[in-house]
N, C-alpha and C positions, 0 to 999 in steps of 0.2 A: 611015732616018727612023723606022721602026717601033721600033727599039731606043731612040731618044731619047724617043719618046712614053712607052714603058714605064718608062724610067728616071725621068722627071719626072711621071708620072701622079699621084702623091700631091700634088705641088705644084699641078698643074692642078685636082685635086679640091678642094684647100684654097682656091684662088682662087674656084672656083664656090660653095663654101659661104660664103665671105666675102661674095660678091655677094648671096646670099640672106639671110644672117643678120646681117652686119655684124661677125662675129667671125672673125679669122684665126687658125687653129690649125694647127700643123705638128708632127708627132710627138707629139700629145697636149698640147702646150704652147700656151697662148694668147699670141700675139705682138702682136696689135693688136685693139682694139675701136673700131669706128667711132663717132665722136661726132656727135651731131645738134645742130642749131641751138638747139632748145629741148627741155626735158625732156618736154613733152606730146607732141611729135612722136615722140620716142624711145619713149614709153609706147605710143603708137598702133601703131608698127611692131612692137613686141614682142608686143602682143596679137594682131596679125594673123598672127604666126608659129605660134601655137598652134592 
């Protein structure tokens, strides 16, 4: 089990970052950016990250 966690740690970390920021990056490449219902909500979430 420990070996599996170490092998996929980068992917688990990427998912945790996606949950916080809305941007999914693996190996330095942006794979997906979460879209929000309206631009104002997106702006508010971005400002809260800083």
